[in-house]
C-alpha positions as CSV (number, residue, x, y, z in Angstrom):
1,M,16.4,148.3,135.8
2,D,16.1,151.6,134.0
3,G,14.9,153.3,137.2
4,L,17.9,152.0,139.0
5,M,20.3,153.2,136.4
6,L,18.6,156.6,136.3
7,N,19.0,157.0,140.1
8,I,22.6,155.8,140.1
9,S,23.5,158.1,137.3
10,W,21.8,161.1,138.9
11,V,23.5,160.5,142.3
12,V,27.0,160.0,140.9
13,F,26.6,163.0,138.6
14,S,25.3,165.2,141.4
15,M,28.1,164.1,143.8
16,T,30.7,164.8,141.1
17,L,29.4,168.3,140.7
18,V,29.3,169.0,144.4
19,V,32.9,167.8,144.8
20,L,34.0,169.9,141.8
21,S,32.3,172.9,143.2
22,L,33.8,172.6,146.6
23,A,37.3,171.9,145.2
24,S,37.2,174.8,142.7
25,S,36.2,177.2,145.4
26,Q,39.0,176.1,147.7
27,L,41.7,175.4,145.1
28,G,40.8,177.7,142.3
29,P,39.1,177.5,139.0
30,R,42.1,176.0,137.3
31,L,41.2,172.6,138.8
32,L,37.9,172.6,137.0
33,R,39.5,173.3,133.7
34,I,42.1,170.5,134.2
35,F,39.3,168.1,135.3
36,M,37.1,168.9,132.3
37,R,40.0,168.5,129.8
38,D,40.7,164.9,130.9
39,T,39.4,162.5,128.3
40,S,38.4,159.8,130.7
41,T,36.3,162.4,132.6
42,Q,34.6,163.4,129.4
43,V,33.8,159.8,128.5
44,V,32.4,159.0,132.0
45,L,30.2,162.1,132.1
46,G,29.1,161.5,128.6
47,T,28.1,157.9,129.5
48,F,26.1,159.1,132.5
49,A,24.3,161.7,130.4
50,A,23.6,159.2,127.7
51,T,22.3,156.7,130.2
52,Y,20.1,159.3,131.8
53,L,18.6,160.3,128.4
54,Y,18.0,156.7,127.5
55,C,16.1,156.1,130.7
56,L,14.0,159.2,130.1
57,L,13.2,157.9,126.6
58,V,12.1,154.5,127.9
59,F,10.1,156.0,130.7
60,N,8.4,158.4,128.4
61,T,7.5,155.7,125.9
62,I,6.1,153.4,128.5
63,R,4.1,156.1,130.2
64,L,2.6,157.3,127.0
65,L,1.3,153.8,126.1
66,E,-0.1,153.4,129.6
67,T,-1.8,156.8,129.4
68,I,-3.3,156.0,126.0
69,T,-4.5,152.7,127.3
70,V,-6.3,154.4,130.2
71,I,-7.8,157.1,127.9
72,A,-9.0,154.4,125.5
73,G,-11.2,153.0,128.2
74,F,-13.2,156.2,128.3
75,V,-13.4,156.8,124.5
76,H,-16.6,155.8,122.8
77,R,-16.5,157.6,119.4
78,P,-14.8,155.6,116.6
79,E,-12.9,158.6,115.3
80,D,-11.4,159.2,118.7
81,R,-10.5,155.5,119.1
82,S,-8.9,155.5,115.7
83,A,-6.8,158.6,116.6
84,L,-5.6,156.8,119.8
85,M,-4.9,153.7,117.8
86,R,-2.7,155.6,115.3
87,Q,-0.8,157.4,118.2
88,A,-0.2,154.1,120.1
89,E,0.9,152.3,116.9
90,M,3.4,155.1,116.1
91,I,4.8,155.0,119.7
92,A,5.1,151.2,119.6
93,R,6.8,151.2,116.2
94,G,9.2,154.0,117.2
95,A,10.1,152.2,120.4
96,G,10.7,149.0,118.5
97,E,13.2,150.7,116.3
98,A,14.8,152.9,118.9
99,L,15.1,150.8,122.0
100,P,18.2,148.5,121.9
101,E,17.3,146.5,125.0
102,E,15.2,143.4,124.4
103,E,13.5,143.7,127.8
104,D,12.4,147.3,127.1
105,R,11.0,146.3,123.7
106,R,9.0,143.4,125.3
107,E,7.5,145.8,127.9
108,V,6.5,148.2,125.2
109,E,5.0,145.3,123.2
110,A,3.1,144.1,126.2
111,L,1.6,147.6,126.7
112,W,0.8,147.7,123.0
113,K,-1.1,144.4,123.3
114,A,-2.9,145.7,126.4
115,F,-4.0,148.7,124.5
116,L,-5.3,146.5,121.7
117,H,-7.5,144.6,124.2
118,T,-9.2,147.7,125.6
């Protein structure tokens, strides 16, 4: 679901910028100032930006845990394994506190458990 929101946000944001660019070149820069002063425009663009940042946060967290799990399969020294364990634990704990969506937290928890079984 996060990937879908990321793509939708990016497409809508890009299309808005293209329309604004074309309109301001034909109708003048005043249109851009009027558009950006509108409160509803600011709220919508802020929501798109926040959604995009949230998706990046979730993707980054999940990829980090997946990467640590793969690396753990090649690590043999206890010191290295301990360092990976601390890193994965810190990522899982931070994700549990920062991610508001239950589905995202469950996915991170599943990756954390997969790491513990490697």
